[in-house]
C-alpha positions in Angstrom: -83.1 26.1 -146.2 -80.1 26.1 -148.6 -79.2 22.6 -147.6 -82.6 21.2 -148.5 -82.6 18.9 -151.6 -85.7 20.6 -153.0 -87.8 19.1 -155.7 -89.7 22.0 -157.4 -90.8 19.9 -160.4 -92.2 16.5 -159.3 -95.4 16.8 -157.2 -95.3 14.6 -154.1 -96.6 14.3 -150.6 -94.7 16.2 -147.9 -92.1 14.2 -145.9 -90.4 14.9 -142.6 -87.4 16.3 -144.6 -89.2 18.5 -147.1 -92.2 19.9 -145.2 -90.5 23.2 -144.3 -90.3 24.0 -148.0 -93.3 22.0 -149.3 -96.0 24.1 -151.0 -99.2 22.5 -150.0 -101.0 24.1 -153.0 -98.7 22.9 -155.8 -97.4 19.8 -153.9 -93.7 20.6 -154.7 -90.8 21.9 -152.6 -90.2 25.6 -152.9 -87.2 26.8 -150.8 -87.7 30.4 -149.8 -84.1 31.7 -150.1 -84.4 35.3 -151.4 -88.1 35.2 -151.9 -90.3 38.3 -152.2 -93.0 36.8 -150.1 -94.0 33.4 -148.6 -97.4 32.3 -147.5 -97.1 30.9 -144.0 -100.3 28.8 -144.5 -99.8 26.9 -147.8 -96.1 27.7 -147.9 -96.2 28.9 -151.5 -93.1 31.0 -152.4 -93.5 34.1 -154.5 -89.9 34.7 -155.8 -90.7 38.3 -157.1 -93.4 40.9 -156.8 -94.3 40.2 -160.3 -94.8 36.5 -159.5 -97.3 37.5 -156.8 -99.2 39.7 -159.3 -99.2 36.9 -161.8 -100.6 34.4 -159.2 -103.3 37.0 -158.3 -104.1 37.4 -162.0 -104.3 33.6 -162.5 -106.8 33.2 -159.7 -108.8 36.2 -160.8 -109.1 34.7 -164.4 -110.1 31.4 -162.9 -112.8 33.2 -161.0 -114.2 34.7 -164.2 -112.4 38.1 -164.5 -111.4 38.7 -168.1 -107.9 39.5 -169.1 -108.8 42.9 -170.4 -110.5 43.9 -167.1 -107.7 42.3 -165.1 -105.1 44.5 -166.8 -107.1 47.5 -165.6 -107.8 46.3 -162.0 -104.7 44.3 -161.0 -103.2 45.8 -157.8 -99.5 46.4 -157.2 -97.9 43.5 -155.3 -97.6 45.7 -152.2 -101.4 46.0 -152.1 -102.0 42.2 -152.3 -102.5 41.3 -148.6 -103.2 37.6 -148.9 -102.1 34.5 -150.7 -104.0 34.2 -154.0 -103.9 30.4 -153.7 -105.2 29.8 -150.2 -106.4 33.3 -149.2 -104.4 33.3 -146.0 -103.2 36.8 -145.1 -99.4 37.5 -145.2 
């Protein structure tokens, strides 16, 4: 998708041109060139393993897990089997 004129900053509805790279959770375009992992349901792109862990942590905190407990229980990225945002498996 290198030729896609992505817009990773301004949320917008998907168009015919951008839908292959459109994250349906954040409503921005996220081309997947060189990504660590991509959710094939919501199309969110995790650029690095650490980005996947950070998303997992963000969702866990939103669900009521404290930061201190999260530091102890956060799994390595290779043990996260689903998208933290939409819960679809990878």
